[in-house]
C-alpha positions in Angstrom: -38.3 -19.6 3.6 -36.6 -18.0 0.6 -37.4 -18.9 -3.0 -34.0 -20.4 -3.3 -34.4 -22.6 -0.2 -37.9 -23.7 -1.3 -36.5 -24.6 -4.8 -33.7 -26.6 -3.2 -36.3 -28.6 -1.2 -38.5 -29.1 -4.3 -35.5 -30.3 -6.3 -34.5 -32.8 -3.6 -38.1 -34.1 -3.5 -38.1 -34.5 -7.3 -35.2 -37.0 -7.1 -37.7 -40.0 -7.1 -36.4 -43.5 -7.7 -35.3 -43.8 -11.3 -34.6 -40.0 -11.6 -31.3 -39.8 -9.8 -28.7 -39.7 -12.6 -27.1 -36.5 -13.8 -28.6 -37.0 -17.3 -32.1 -36.6 -15.7 -31.3 -33.3 -14.0 -33.7 -31.4 -16.4 -36.6 -33.7 -15.5 -36.0 -33.1 -11.8 -35.8 -29.4 -12.5 -39.0 -29.4 -14.5 -40.8 -31.3 -11.6 -39.4 -28.8 -9.1 -40.8 -25.9 -11.2 -44.2 -27.6 -11.1 -44.0 -27.9 -7.3 -42.8 -24.3 -6.8 -45.2 -22.6 -9.2 -48.3 -24.7 -8.6 -48.7 -25.3 -12.4 -49.7 -28.5 -14.3 -46.5 -29.3 -16.1 -43.2 -27.9 -17.3 -40.5 -28.7 -19.8 -37.0 -27.4 -20.6 -35.2 -27.0 -24.0 -32.2 -25.3 -25.5 -31.0 -24.3 -29.0 -27.5 -25.6 -29.3 -24.4 -24.1 -31.0 -25.6 -25.6 -34.4 -28.9 -23.9 -34.1 -30.7 -27.2 -33.4 -33.6 -27.3 -30.9 -32.8 -29.8 -28.1 -35.5 -30.8 -25.6 -34.0 -31.6 -22.2 -37.0 -33.1 -20.4 -40.4 -32.5 -18.9 -42.2 -33.0 -15.7 -44.5 -35.6 -17.3 -45.0 -37.4 -20.6 -47.5 -35.0 -22.1 -45.1 -32.1 -21.4 -42.6 -33.9 -23.6 -45.4 -34.4 -26.2 -46.1 -30.7 -26.2 -42.5 -29.9 -27.0 -42.5 -32.5 -29.9 -45.6 -31.0 -31.3 -44.1 -27.5 -31.3 -41.0 -28.8 -33.0 -43.1 -30.6 -35.6 -44.9 -27.4 -36.7 -41.7 -25.3 -36.3 -43.1 -22.5 -34.2 -44.7 -21.8 -30.8 -44.4 -20.0 -27.5 -41.1 -21.7 -26.6 -39.4 -20.8 -29.9 -40.7 -17.3 -29.6 -39.2 -16.9 -26.1 -35.9 -18.4 -27.2 -35.7 -16.0 -30.2 -36.9 -12.8 -28.4 -35.3 -13.5 -25.0 -38.6 -12.3 -23.6 -41.3 -14.1 -21.6 -44.3 -15.2 -23.7 -47.7 -15.6 -22.2 -50.3 -17.4 -24.3 -53.9 -18.3 -23.2 -56.0 -20.5 -25.4 -57.1 -17.6 -27.7 -53.5 -16.5 -28.1 -52.4 -20.0 -29.1 -55.2 -20.2 -31.7 -54.4 -16.7 -33.1 -50.5 -16.8 -33.1 -49.8 -20.5 -33.6 -52.9 -22.2 -35.1 -51.2 -25.3 -36.3 -49.5 -25.9 -32.9 -52.7 -25.1 -31.1 -54.7 -27.6 -33.2 -52.2 -30.4 -32.3 -51.8 -29.3 -28.7 -55.5 -29.3 -27.9 -56.0 -32.8 -29.4 -52.9 -34.5 -28.1 -52.6 -32.9 -24.6 -54.9 -31.4 -21.9 -53.0 -28.1 -22.0 -54.9 -24.9 -22.9 -52.3 -22.2 -21.9 -48.5 -21.8 -22.0 -46.0 -19.5 -20.4 -42.5 -19.7 -22.0 -39.6 -18.1 -20.1 -36.2 -17.6 -21.7 -33.2 -19.3 -20.0 -29.5 -18.9 -20.7 -27.7 -22.1 -19.5 -24.0 -21.6 -19.5 -21.9 -23.4 -22.1 -25.0 -24.8 -23.9 -27.0 -22.1 -25.7 -30.2 -20.1 -25.4 -32.9 -22.0 -23.6 -36.4 -21.7 -22.4 -38.8 -23.3 -19.9 -42.4 -24.0 -20.9 -45.0 -23.8 -18.1 -48.2 -25.6 -19.1 -51.7 -25.0 -17.8 -54.8 -27.2 -18.2 -57.0 -24.2 -17.5 -56.1 -21.2 -19.6 -57.4 -18.7 -17.0 -55.0 -20.0 -14.4 -52.2 -18.2 -16.2 -53.3 -15.0 -14.5 -52.6 -16.6 -11.1 -49.0 -17.2 -11.9 -46.6 -15.1 -9.8 -44.4 -13.8 -12.6 -41.7 -12.6 -10.2 -41.4 -16.0 -8.6 -41.5 -17.7 -12.0 -38.6 -15.6 -13.3 -36.7 -16.3 -10.1 -37.3 -20.0 -10.5 -36.0 -19.7 -14.1 -32.8 -18.2 -12.8 -32.4 -21.1 -10.3 -32.9 -23.6 -13.2 -30.2 -21.8 -15.2 -27.9 -21.9 -12.2 -28.5 -25.6 -11.6 -27.7 -26.5 -15.2 -24.7 -24.2 -15.2 -23.3 -25.6 -11.9 -23.8 -29.2 -13.3 -21.8 -28.1 -16.3 -19.0 -26.5 -14.4 -18.6 -29.3 -11.8 -18.4 -32.2 -14.2 -16.0 -33.5 -16.8 -17.2 -33.4 -20.5 -15.9 -32.6 -23.9 -17.1 -29.9 -26.3 -18.4 -32.6 -28.7 -20.4 -34.5 -26.2 -21.6 -31.7 -23.8 -22.6 -32.1 -20.2 -24.5 -35.1 -18.9 -27.8 -33.4 -18.9 -27.7 -33.3 -22.7 -27.8 -37.1 -22.8 -31.1 -38.1 -21.2 -33.7 -40.1 -23.1 -35.5 -37.0 -24.3 -32.5 -35.3 -25.9 -31.3 -38.6 -27.2 -34.5 -39.1 -29.1 -34.1 -35.7 -30.8 -30.5 -36.6 -31.6 -31.9 -39.5 -33.7 -34.0 -36.9 -35.5 -30.9 -35.1 -36.6 -29.4 -38.4 -37.7 -32.4 -39.1 -39.8 -32.3 -35.6 -41.3 -28.7 -36.3 -42.3 -29.8 -39.5 -44.0 -32.4 -37.6 -46.0 -29.8 -35.0 -47.0 -27.4 -37.6 -48.3 -29.9 -39.8 -50.2 -32.0 -37.0 -51.7 -29.1 -34.5 -52.1 -30.8 -31.7 -50.2 -29.8 -29.3 -47.5 -30.6 -29.6 -43.8 -33.5 -27.1 -44.0 -35.2 -28.9 -46.8 -34.7 -32.3 -45.1 -36.4 -31.0 -42.0 -39.2 -29.5 -44.0 -39.8 -32.8 -45.7 -40.0 -34.5 -42.3 -42.3 -31.9 -40.9 -44.6 -32.2 -43.9 -44.8 -36.0 -43.6 -45.4 -35.8 -39.8 -48.1 -33.1 -40.0 -49.8 -34.9 -42.9 -50.1 -38.2 -41.0 -50.8 -36.9 -37.5 -47.4 -37.8 -36.1 -44.4 -35.9 -34.8 -41.1 -35.3 -36.6 -39.5 -37.6 -34.0 -41.9 -40.4 -35.0 -41.0 -39.9 -38.7 -37.3 -40.0 -37.8 -37.7 -43.4 -36.0 -39.4 -44.8 -39.1 -36.6 -43.5 -41.3 -33.8 -45.0 -39.1 -35.6 -48.3 -38.8 -36.2 -48.6 -42.5 -40.0 -48.6 -42.2 -39.9 -45.4 -44.2 -37.5 -44.4 -47.0 -36.3 -40.8 -47.8 -37.8 -41.1 -51.2 -41.2 -41.7 -49.6 -41.0 -38.2 -48.1 -40.6 -36.7 -51.5 -43.5 -38.6 -52.9 -45.9 -37.8 -50.1 
């Protein structure tokens, strides 16, 4: 059976009850990647036209957590793959050496000890990447790189086809940008705007304040955003922290 045929079967199998909607396509794709590549977890993300990092969904909850941790520190394998448009392979030692802040959080909050990030280019959305997660760092060497790159192309095609064969506006984007994971990140951008208005600072400064507050309290930026939007935290509290 060809890689494409096996991927189609894996994607169909991933459509478990509760995961059928078009907004959950990235979750099904991440689960299909896990099935195809015999890895522990996977997650998808893009950088949109405004330069904002948007997580699309992961194969399991701790894959989503890993993305949020990377966003919180502002750097990591996925960001490197998106920027360089080249695959990034990071065993445990590489993570400690290249992204120590991310590694510290990742090793505490998740069981993952290795990451492979592959660049994607979803049509009409922006540069993307898929993170492949490994609980045993040495298992990265068992990854079939050719098959992984082929699966990445199939993921890109699936997202592109879903964009082409559906109706959406340029402001809202395709349905797979509106699942629960990207919606949570959208709330973070809303909170960032609130900080900008109340403290009269630019977007970059607002995000830096949120990252500092998150890292200093052992939380993620998305957690801080929820507190800001609920009123449990005030923008002025970030400046005082």
